[in-house]
Structure formats: structure tokens, C-alpha cells
N, C-alpha and C positions, 0 to 999 in steps of 0.2 A: 504494500500500500504506500502511496506517495501522498504527501500533504503539503503541497505548495499553494501559492495564492491563486493559481490559474486552473489547475486540474488535479483530480484525485480519483482514486478508485475506491469503491466501497468495499468493506470486508465481506467475506462470504456470508450469504444469507441476508445482507443489509440492502435496503432499498437504494436504487441508484439516485444520484443527485446531479444537479446542474453544476457546471463549472463555475468556480468562484464562490459557491455557497459554503458556509461552515458545515463541517461534518456532523451528523447526528446519528448516534447508534440506533439501529432498528432491527427488528426480527420479523421475518415473514410479512413485510410491509406494514407492521404495526409499530408506530414510533414509541420508543421507550422513554418515559418521563420520570426523571429523578425528582421526587417531592422535595428534596433539599437543595435543588439547583439554585444557583445565584440568580439566574435570569427569572425564574418563576417567583422567587421571593421578592425580587425587585419590582416586578409588575404588580404583585399584590400590594406591596408596601406603598408604591406611588399612588395607586388608586385610593387606598385608605387615607393617605396623607392629604390627597386632593380633596376628599370629602370632608375631613376634619378641619383643614384650614379654610375651605370654602364656607363651612358652617360658621367658623369663627368670624370670618369677614362679614357675613350676614348678621350675626349676633352683635357685631360692633355698631350696627345702625341704631341699636337701643342705647340711649344715654346711660353711661355707667354710673354707679354710685359707690364711693364718692366720685364726682366728676374729675376728668383729666382734661388737659389742654387738647382742643380739637385738632390742632395742627399735628400734635404728637400722634393722636389716634389715626389721623388720615395717613401720615407717612408710614406708620407701622402696618396698617392694613393694605396700603398700596403694595408694599413689599410682599406681604403675605399673599395677596391676590395674584401677583405676578409669579410667585413661586408655584401657586396652584396651576397656572398655565403651563409652566415648565414640566410639572409632574404629569399633567395630562398628555402633553406632546410626547414625552419620553415613554410613558406607559403604553400609548398607542403604538409607538414605533417598536417597543419590545414585543407586543402582541403580534406584530408583523415580522418579527425577527430581523429587524434592520441592524446591520453590523455597527453603525455609528452609535445606536442606543445601547447595544451590548457593551461596547467599549467605554461608555460613559458611566456604567453602573458603579464601579468601585470609586472613582474620584468624586462622583456626585454624592454618593452616600457617605463618603468620608467628610464632605462638606456638611451634610445633614447632621452627622454625629457631632462634629465640633460646634456647629451653629446651635444645635438644640441644647447642648450642655451650657453654652454661653448664655443663651436666653434664660435658661433655668437659673443660672448664677445671678443674672441681673434681677430676675423676679424675686429671688430670695433676699437679695440686698435691699430691695424696695419693700420688704415685709410681705410679699405675696408668694403663692406657690403656683407653679405652672407644671402640668403633667407633660414631661418631655417626650411626646409621641414620636417626634422626628428622630431624636437620639435613640429611642428604644427600637424603632423600626430599622434604623440604620445599622445598629449593632446586629440585629437579627439577620439582615440581608448580607452583611459583610462576613458572617460566619457560614454562609452557604457555599457550596461547591460549584464552580463554573461548569455548565453543561456543554458550552461551545468549545470545540477544539479545532484549531488554536483560537485564542481570543483575538478578535479583530483589533487592528491598531486604531488609536484615536484619530479622528479627522476634525475638520472645522466645526461640524455640528456638535460633536461630543464635547470638544473643548469649549465651545460657546455656551452650551448648557451649564457646564461646570462653573465657568467664569461668571455667568449671569447669576447663578445661585449664590456664589460668594458675594457678589455685589448686593443682592437683595437681602441676604442675612446681615451684611454690613449696614444697610439702611434700617433694618428692623432693630438692630442693636444700638445704632446711633440715634434713632429717632427720639428716645427719651432724653439723653444728655443735650441734644441739640434743640428740641422743640418743646420740652416740658416747661411749665411756668418756672421762671428763674434759670432756664437753660441757656446754652451759649448763644443761641439766635433769638432768645426772647428779649423783651425790652429791659433796659437797665436805667438806673436813675439819671444817667447823663442824657438819655433820650427824651426826658421830660422837662418842660419849661413851665413855670408857674408864676402867678402874680396874685398877691393879696393886698387889698386896699380897704380902708374904712373911712367913712365920712363922719368925723367927730365934731363938726363945727356948727351943725344946724341946731340952734336953740329956739325954743318957744319963747315968745315975749314974756318978760318978767321972771324967767327961770335962769338958774345958774348952770344947769346940766341939760344936755339934749334929751328929749323924751324918747328918742330912738337913735340908734347908730346903725347905719347901713353898711354891711360888710359884703364885699364881692371877692370871689375867687375865680381865677381863670387859669386854664391849662392847655397846653398844646404838646403834641408829640412831634419829634423830628424825623420819624420814619413811620412806616406802615407795615402791617402784617396781615396775611390772609387768614381766614377761618378764626376770626376773633371769638374768644370764649372766656368764661369765667366772670368773676365779680371783683372789681376794685372798690376802694372806699376813700372818701374824703372826710377827714375829721377836722372840724373847726372848734377850737377851745379858747377860753378866755378866763382871765383872773382880774380882780379889781374890787376890793371891798371898802366899806366905809370904816370909820374909826372903831365901830363896835364889832367889826368882822362880818357884817351882813353883806350878802350879795347885792351889787349895785345894778347890774343888768341881767336880764334873763331872755330866753328864747321868745321872739315875737313872731312876725310873719315869715314864712318860707315860701316865696313865690314859686309857681310851677317852673320847672326847668325843661330842658330838651329831652326827647325820648331816650330812655335808657338810664337816666339819672334820677334816682328816687330818694326823696328825703326820708330820713329816719330809718333806713334799711341797713342792717348788718347781716351779710350772708357769707356762708362758706364760699370762698377760700380766705377772705380777708377779715372775717369776723373776729378771730382771736387777736390778731395784731391791732385791729381798730379798737377793740375793747381795752387793751393795754394802754394805748395812746390816750384814750379818753380819760384814763385815770391820772394823767399828767397835769390836768388843769381842773379847777373847781367846777367850771361849767363847760358844757360842750354840746355839739350837734354833729350829726353824721349824715352823709349821703352814700348810697350804694350806686356804683357805676356798673351797669350790666353791659358788658362789652359786646355781646351778640347784637345788641341794638345800638349802642353808642359808637362801636366800631372805630375807636381811636381817633374820632374827630376832635377838633378843638372844642372845649367845654367851658361852661360858665354856670356858677351857682351864686345865689344871693341869699343873705340872711339879715333880717332886721331885728336887732336887739332892742328890747324895750326897757325903759327905766322902771324899776320896781322899788327903789329906795332913793328918795330925794335928798338924803343927807350928802353933804359934800364928801367925796371919796378921800380916804386916807392914802390911797395909792392909785397910780394910773391904771386905766383899763388896758390890759395887754392881751392882744389877740394873736393867735398863731394858727397855722393850718398845715396839715400833713396829708399827703397822698399815699395811699397804700396800694401796691400792685400785687394782687393775687396772694396776699399774705406772705410774700417772699421778701420784699424790701419796702422801705418807706422813703419818702422825699419830703423834707421839711422846708417850709417857706419862712423867710425872715419875719420875726415878730413885729407887729404894728402896735404902737402905743398911743393912747389918747389921754392927754393930761389937761386938766382944767384949773 
């Protein structure tokens, strides 16, 4: 028997084959199938992984609890969805006994093994658990015995499938550090510009103190990001008591603001940090910035403080404002003081 790339003769009793096709053992025209064969295991594993990953992509359409950055979720599931496409293409080619698909089995499943373990490690580091189906199936496949003799040499398609899988696993692994709230490509304090102002000069006739102090806060972003999600917060706090320690001004009118900016709202993800900041002043007010609606546009809020104690203050009215981004970082604006 000869086994070169162009022609070969079948063993006695084996079915004849066309030139250039891998040799398959057979007896009396009935093909012998090794249940532990590498190729058979690879076909089964790829179909199961395609179904599992495809279901995960569909499930990702349901908002998670607790929520995560939409851009992170989109990047991860785009990578997972494209992996499903590779699995389907290679599985169909294996069913048709294409040499390029057979040569791609070992390198492709080696990538799945390493990538699956890496995704598991990342999930555990984030306090989650992920069943590593890809790593488990990859180990099972790689323990199989090859059925094709000799194994075909890799070509452009087999190398392309493997390289694409490496890139997609890289996208899935990097999506969190890059796109999560506070990630490398998320907004940072240097991307935010804010202005705090207070009108402390408007007095009613015959009074020493203004009956109200109008405070305005404006902010703009220096960049933009798709798939805006999550909730920011704006905390406006003030101090300023009379000689007896009583509060001089309290919350008055809070005019309606633009869509997505809601007065009095503290929501996950920024609620904990906003609550801590509110404890830094004696009086305070908060707005929730719902980014899916506000979408990083320039914003404006206004608060009218009303006089509740007409005694002359023992200390100036000091007003400060803080912007909280996703509970990850805070941006403080310079304090404005009103003295009479």
C-alpha cells in the first residue's frame, strides 16, 4: 500500500477511494467508525458549543441584574456570536470530511481550551462562576484518536479559522477591562467639564438676606461613546448656619430638567458613592442622570434654595457640587461662597 498525496491503494477487502482523499478503513464496503475518533468528537463538540453560545447570545438580550455596561455586553456577545459562526462552518465542513477542517481540529480546540480557562479565571476574579463548556469540550476532543491517515496539512482556511478564534477570544477577554464602567475606554474625570454658579445678590426690599438663592450646575463631556448605559449622579451640598447653629437655607424649587435627568433619584450604580458624598455637607440635593436617555449630552440643572431662618448667618453659605460617574469616580467642582 502506498500513501502519498496523489494516489493510494486500499488494503485488501477495503472499499476503493478516489485519488487525493484521506484513507478510511472499511470492511466489505461498510465504513468502520471509531467512536473515539478526533474528527467525530470535534463535530459533536462544535455543534454543542454553537448551540450553547448561541443561546447565551440570545439570553444576553435580557437586561442582566445587576446591570453591566452595555458596550461591554455588546462587545462580548459580538465575539461570542462570531465564534458560533466559526463553529458552524467548521462543523459542516467536518461532516463533509473536508481536509482543511480536519487539519484545523487540534489548533482550534487548543485555542478553545486556553480561551475557556481564561474566561473562567476572569469570571472568578469578578466574583462570578462560569461553566467552562468550551474548555471541557476541548479537552474531550483533544484526547480523541485521529481517524484520518495521514492528517491533512493546514491551509489558509484552517489557519484563518484558528486565527479568527484567537482574535474573538481576545475580544471577549478584553471587553471587560476595556468597556466596563471605569475601564480603559470608559470616561474619566478629565473628560468632564463642569460649572457651578449661585446668585446670592437678589434681596427682597427691607431684608438683609435673599429669600432665595438660585444655584445652577452645568456639565459637558469632551468625547462621546456609543451604547450609553447606567446611572450617574449629581450631588449639590451646602453649609451655612446662623449663630445658634440652625440651618439658614433649605431645598426650594427644583425646576424640570432635560430628559434623563431626574431630581431626587439615587440609583445603582452611583447610589452608594452619592450617599457618601451627601454626608459631607449638612444639607444636600441629588439628581440621577440616566445615560440611556441623557446620552452624554451637555446638561444643566437648577436648584432654588429658600430662606428658612432670617437671622443673620454666622458663617457664609458655601455651596459645592460633585458629579459621580457610575459609582466609579467623582468630579468635584470648586466651592461657591455667598457672604452677606
